[in-house]
C-alpha positions as CSV (number, residue, x, y, z in Angstrom):
1,M,-20.8,-23.3,34.5
2,P,-20.7,-23.3,30.6
3,T,-18.8,-20.5,28.9
4,V,-19.0,-18.7,25.5
5,L,-16.2,-21.1,24.3
6,D,-18.3,-24.1,25.2
7,V,-21.3,-22.7,23.3
8,A,-19.0,-21.9,20.3
9,K,-17.6,-25.4,20.3
10,R,-21.1,-27.0,20.5
11,A,-22.4,-24.9,17.7
12,G,-19.3,-25.2,15.5
13,V,-18.8,-21.5,15.3
14,A,-16.3,-18.8,16.4
15,P,-16.7,-17.3,19.9
16,I,-17.4,-13.9,18.3
17,T,-20.4,-15.4,16.4
18,V,-21.8,-16.5,19.8
19,S,-21.3,-13.0,21.1
20,R,-23.0,-11.4,18.1
21,V,-26.0,-13.8,18.5
22,I,-26.3,-13.0,22.2
23,N,-25.9,-9.3,21.7
24,N,-28.0,-9.3,18.6
25,S,-25.3,-7.3,16.7
26,G,-24.0,-7.7,13.2
27,Y,-25.3,-10.0,10.5
28,I,-25.8,-13.7,11.3
29,S,-27.5,-16.1,9.0
30,L,-30.7,-17.7,10.3
31,A,-29.2,-21.2,10.2
32,T,-26.2,-20.1,12.3
33,R,-28.3,-18.2,14.7
34,E,-30.5,-21.2,15.3
35,R,-27.4,-23.4,15.9
36,V,-26.1,-21.0,18.5
37,E,-29.4,-20.6,20.2
38,A,-29.8,-24.4,20.4
39,A,-26.3,-24.8,21.9
40,V,-27.2,-22.1,24.5
41,K,-30.3,-23.9,25.5
42,E,-28.7,-27.4,25.5
43,L,-25.8,-26.2,27.8
44,G,-27.9,-23.9,29.9
45,Y,-25.5,-21.1,29.2
46,V,-26.4,-17.8,31.1
47,P,-24.6,-14.7,29.7
48,N,-22.8,-12.6,32.3
49,T,-24.6,-9.3,31.9
50,I,-21.9,-7.4,33.7
51,A,-19.1,-8.7,31.4
52,R,-21.3,-8.1,28.4
53,G,-21.7,-4.5,29.4
54,L,-18.0,-4.1,29.7
55,R,-17.3,-5.8,26.3
56,S,-20.0,-3.7,24.6
57,K,-18.7,-0.4,25.9
58,R,-18.6,2.0,23.0
59,T,-15.9,4.5,22.1
60,H,-18.3,6.6,20.0
61,T,-15.7,6.7,17.3
62,L,-16.1,5.9,13.6
63,A,-13.4,5.7,10.9
64,L,-13.7,6.8,7.3
65,V,-11.0,5.1,5.1
66,V,-10.7,6.6,1.6
67,T,-8.3,6.2,-1.2
68,D,-7.5,9.9,-1.9
69,I,-8.7,12.5,0.7
70,T,-7.5,15.3,-1.6
71,N,-10.1,14.4,-4.2
72,P,-13.2,16.7,-3.6
73,Y,-15.4,13.7,-4.3
74,F,-14.2,12.1,-1.1
75,T,-14.1,15.4,0.7
76,S,-17.8,15.8,0.1
77,M,-18.4,12.2,1.2
78,A,-16.4,12.9,4.4
79,R,-18.6,16.0,5.1
80,G,-21.7,13.8,4.9
81,V,-20.2,11.3,7.2
82,E,-19.1,14.0,9.7
83,D,-22.5,15.6,9.8
84,V,-24.4,12.4,10.7
85,A,-21.7,11.3,13.1
86,G,-21.8,14.7,14.9
87,E,-25.6,14.6,15.2
88,C,-25.1,11.3,17.1
89,N,-22.2,12.5,19.2
90,Y,-19.7,10.3,17.4
91,T,-16.2,11.5,16.3
92,V,-14.6,10.4,13.0
93,I,-11.0,9.3,12.3
94,Y,-9.9,9.9,8.7
95,C,-7.5,7.5,6.9
96,N,-6.0,7.9,3.4
97,T,-4.7,4.8,1.7
98,D,-3.5,6.2,-1.6
99,E,-5.0,3.1,-3.3
100,S,-2.5,1.0,-1.4
101,E,-3.6,-2.4,0.0
102,A,-0.7,-2.4,2.4
103,K,-1.7,1.0,3.8
104,E,-5.3,-0.2,4.1
105,E,-4.2,-3.2,6.2
106,K,-2.0,-1.0,8.4
107,Y,-5.0,1.3,9.1
108,A,-7.2,-1.6,9.8
109,N,-4.8,-2.8,12.5
110,M,-4.6,0.6,14.0
111,L,-8.4,1.0,14.1
112,A,-8.8,-2.3,15.7
113,Q,-6.3,-1.3,18.4
114,R,-8.2,1.9,19.0
115,Q,-11.4,-0.1,19.3
116,V,-13.5,2.1,16.9
117,D,-17.1,1.2,16.8
118,G,-17.4,1.0,13.0
119,V,-15.6,1.7,9.7
120,L,-16.7,3.3,6.5
121,L,-14.4,1.8,3.9
122,V,-13.7,2.8,0.3
123,P,-11.6,-0.4,-0.6
124,S,-8.3,0.1,-2.3
125,C,-8.8,-3.1,-4.3
126,G,-11.2,-6.1,-4.5
127,N,-9.6,-7.9,-1.5
128,E,-12.1,-8.9,1.3
129,N,-9.3,-9.4,3.9
130,T,-9.8,-6.0,5.5
131,I,-13.5,-6.5,6.1
132,K,-12.9,-10.0,7.5
133,F,-10.2,-8.7,9.8
134,L,-12.3,-5.8,11.1
135,R,-15.3,-8.1,11.7
136,S,-13.1,-10.6,13.6
137,N,-12.5,-7.7,16.0
138,D,-16.2,-7.1,16.3
139,I,-16.1,-3.9,14.2
140,D,-19.0,-3.2,11.8
141,V,-18.2,-2.1,8.3
142,V,-20.1,-0.3,5.5
143,V,-18.4,-0.2,2.1
144,L,-18.7,3.0,0.0
145,D,-18.4,3.7,-3.7
146,R,-17.0,0.4,-4.7
147,H,-18.0,-3.3,-4.6
148,I,-15.9,-6.0,-3.1
149,S,-15.9,-9.7,-3.9
150,G,-15.8,-12.7,-1.5
151,V,-17.8,-11.3,1.3
152,E,-21.3,-9.9,1.9
153,T,-21.5,-6.4,3.4
154,D,-23.5,-3.3,3.6
155,I,-22.7,-1.0,0.6
156,V,-23.7,2.5,-0.5
157,C,-22.8,3.3,-4.1
158,T,-24.0,4.5,-7.5
159,D,-24.5,2.8,-10.9
160,S,-21.2,3.5,-12.5
161,K,-21.7,1.1,-15.4
162,N,-24.9,2.8,-16.7
163,A,-23.6,6.3,-16.1
164,A,-20.5,5.5,-18.2
165,N,-22.8,3.9,-20.8
166,Y,-24.8,7.1,-21.0
167,L,-21.7,9.4,-21.3
168,I,-20.4,7.3,-24.2
169,K,-23.8,7.3,-25.9
170,L,-23.8,11.1,-25.5
171,L,-20.5,11.3,-27.4
172,I,-21.7,8.8,-30.1
173,G,-24.7,11.1,-30.5
174,L,-22.3,14.0,-31.2
175,G,-20.8,12.0,-34.0
176,H,-17.8,10.5,-32.3
177,K,-16.6,7.1,-33.4
178,R,-13.1,6.9,-32.0
179,I,-13.5,7.2,-28.3
180,A,-10.8,6.4,-25.7
181,I,-11.2,5.7,-22.0
182,I,-8.6,6.4,-19.4
183,T,-9.4,4.7,-16.0
184,G,-7.9,3.5,-12.8
185,Q,-6.5,0.1,-11.7
186,K,-7.9,-3.1,-13.2
187,E,-8.5,-4.5,-9.7
188,V,-10.9,-1.7,-8.7
189,S,-14.6,-2.3,-9.3
190,T,-15.3,1.2,-10.5
191,S,-12.7,0.8,-13.2
192,V,-14.3,-2.4,-14.3
193,D,-17.9,-1.0,-14.2
194,R,-17.0,2.1,-16.2
195,V,-15.0,0.2,-18.8
196,T,-18.0,-2.2,-19.1
197,G,-20.5,0.6,-19.6
198,Y,-18.1,2.2,-22.2
199,Q,-17.7,-1.1,-24.1
200,Q,-21.5,-1.8,-24.1
201,A,-22.3,1.6,-25.5
202,L,-19.7,1.1,-28.3
203,A,-20.9,-2.4,-29.1
204,E,-24.5,-1.3,-29.3
205,A,-23.4,1.3,-31.9
206,G,-21.3,-1.2,-33.8
207,L,-18.1,0.4,-32.8
208,S,-14.8,-1.1,-31.6
209,D,-12.8,-0.2,-28.5
210,N,-9.9,-2.7,-28.8
211,E,-7.0,-0.2,-28.8
212,L,-8.4,2.6,-26.7
213,V,-8.8,1.3,-23.2
214,F,-6.1,2.6,-20.9
215,Y,-5.7,1.5,-17.3
216,G,-3.6,3.5,-14.8
217,A,-4.5,5.2,-11.6
218,F,-7.3,7.5,-10.4
219,N,-5.1,10.7,-10.4
220,E,-4.1,13.6,-12.5
221,Q,-0.6,12.5,-13.4
222,S,-2.0,9.2,-14.8
223,G,-4.6,11.0,-16.8
224,Y,-1.9,13.3,-18.2
225,E,0.6,10.6,-19.1
226,L,-1.9,8.2,-20.6
227,T,-3.4,11.0,-22.7
228,K,-0.1,11.4,-24.5
229,Q,-0.1,7.7,-25.2
230,V,-3.7,7.9,-26.4
231,M,-2.9,10.7,-28.9
232,M,-0.1,8.6,-30.5
233,H,-2.7,6.3,-32.0
234,S,-3.6,6.6,-35.7
235,P,-6.3,7.5,-36.4
236,K,-6.4,9.7,-33.3
237,P,-9.5,9.5,-31.1
238,T,-11.9,12.4,-31.3
239,A,-13.2,12.0,-27.7
240,I,-11.7,10.8,-24.4
241,F,-13.6,9.6,-21.3
242,G,-11.8,10.2,-18.0
243,A,-13.1,7.7,-15.5
244,N,-12.8,10.2,-12.6
245,N,-12.4,13.9,-12.1
246,F,-8.7,14.0,-11.5
247,I,-8.0,11.9,-14.6
248,A,-10.2,14.3,-16.6
249,I,-8.1,17.3,-15.4
250,G,-4.9,15.5,-16.5
251,I,-6.5,14.8,-19.9
252,I,-7.4,18.5,-20.4
253,K,-3.9,19.6,-19.4
254,A,-2.1,17.1,-21.6
255,L,-4.2,18.0,-24.6
256,R,-3.5,21.7,-23.9
257,D,0.3,20.9,-23.8
258,L,-0.1,19.1,-27.1
259,N,-1.8,22.1,-28.7
260,I,-5.0,20.1,-29.1
261,D,-8.2,22.2,-28.6
262,V,-11.0,20.9,-26.4
263,P,-13.6,20.5,-27.7
264,A,-12.9,21.6,-31.2
265,D,-10.4,18.8,-31.8
266,V,-11.1,16.4,-29.0
267,S,-14.1,16.2,-26.7
268,V,-13.6,15.2,-23.1
269,V,-16.1,13.8,-20.5
270,G,-15.4,12.8,-16.9
271,F,-16.8,11.1,-13.9
272,D,-17.4,13.1,-10.7
273,D,-17.9,16.8,-10.7
274,L,-15.5,19.5,-9.4
275,P,-16.1,22.3,-6.9
276,E,-16.2,25.8,-8.5
277,Y,-12.7,26.7,-7.3
278,M,-11.3,23.7,-9.2
279,F,-13.1,24.3,-12.5
280,I,-10.9,23.9,-15.5
281,K,-11.7,25.4,-18.9
282,P,-13.5,24.2,-20.8
283,F,-16.0,23.3,-18.1
284,L,-16.3,19.5,-18.0
285,T,-19.2,17.4,-19.1
286,V,-19.5,14.9,-16.2
287,A,-21.5,12.1,-14.5
288,K,-22.0,13.7,-11.1
289,Q,-22.3,11.3,-8.1
290,P,-24.1,12.5,-4.9
291,A,-21.0,12.2,-2.7
292,Y,-22.4,14.1,0.3
293,E,-25.6,12.0,0.3
294,M,-23.6,8.8,0.0
295,G,-21.6,9.8,3.1
296,R,-24.7,10.6,5.1
297,L,-26.6,7.4,4.1
298,A,-23.5,5.2,4.8
299,A,-22.9,6.8,8.2
300,D,-26.6,6.4,9.1
301,L,-26.5,2.8,8.0
302,L,-23.4,2.1,10.0
303,L,-24.7,3.6,13.2
304,K,-27.9,1.6,12.9
305,R,-25.8,-1.6,12.4
306,I,-23.7,-0.7,15.5
307,S,-26.8,-0.1,17.6
308,G,-28.2,-3.5,16.6
309,E,-31.2,-1.9,14.9
310,L,-30.2,-3.8,11.8
311,S,-29.5,-7.4,12.5
312,E,-30.8,-9.0,9.3
313,E,-29.6,-9.1,5.7
314,Y,-27.0,-6.7,4.5
315,Q,-28.2,-3.7,2.5
316,E,-27.1,-2.3,-0.9
317,I,-28.1,1.3,-1.5
318,V,-27.6,2.5,-5.1
319,L,-28.0,6.2,-5.6
320,P,-28.8,8.0,-9.0
321,I,-26.2,9.8,-11.0
322,E,-26.7,13.2,-12.7
323,I,-25.3,13.8,-16.2
324,I,-24.2,17.4,-16.6
325,E,-23.4,18.6,-20.2
326,R,-21.0,21.5,-20.4
327,E,-18.4,22.9,-22.8
328,S,-15.9,20.1,-23.0
329,S,-18.1,17.9,-25.3
330,A,-19.1,19.0,-28.8
331,P,-20.0,17.6,-32.2
332,N,-17.3,15.8,-34.0
333,K,-15.9,17.9,-36.9
334,N,-13.1,15.6,-37.8
335,G,-15.0,12.9,-39.6
């Protein structure tokens, strides 16, 4: 009697691909599906329904892997995931990578051992290895917030590039010509997108950015330390764009310690809003991402993928961003 391994060999695919075709789970290209189905027919393979039932037994567990669980942006996202998971009788495991690729790989191994049904992943870098590893263990993945190269996948995100472009145009409209950006790691897609949007806005206004792009980490300490470097430039910038909320907090605190008034001397804008209990004066002008809704949509997409309801092309859901103007941005009075 032919086995899954026989079918895989005849079709020239991995055994897991045969399993996915038979169970109609996960994305399989049409050409691959046709090869597997042809091999099944040629060999007369009959799936063992009892064994299939055992292999497809669900743990009703999802995992949310984020880069900084202390950031209220990811906390709101987690609440959205939790609400959808709870409605469907799933539990959620939370993993925090601290933007570390090594930690991400460690968690992926742990989640595979625990046989979670699916993973919602905010990737720590642009490496596709984690997604490939999870899929090799028959675990569905939806990526949140960031893009990843080298592999097709479901993704729920926002348009960081255009939102950054809008924020810089807002500052240019207030008369600012020397505008700095402080962002996260170069390897992270949101860093790249926000720098690209920043550069495009400056270029369209005939302004230069050569000296004023600063890469660091998406945290308060990086924002604080890099702001002190920014303000050593001559002429000094009259506005700074913090590429996430924690960076923006660090910028405000550093400027305060340097006795630089915001926004009278330097305007500040940021990405991602803060809950009221974390508001810092002056209140920040921000590009606000719908984090809770991102979490809900991503969890719903993942559960549909797990159930086999979605077996065709991967989806990319791009949500709108809201620009909120507050006290931290003001007209340039310094020429």
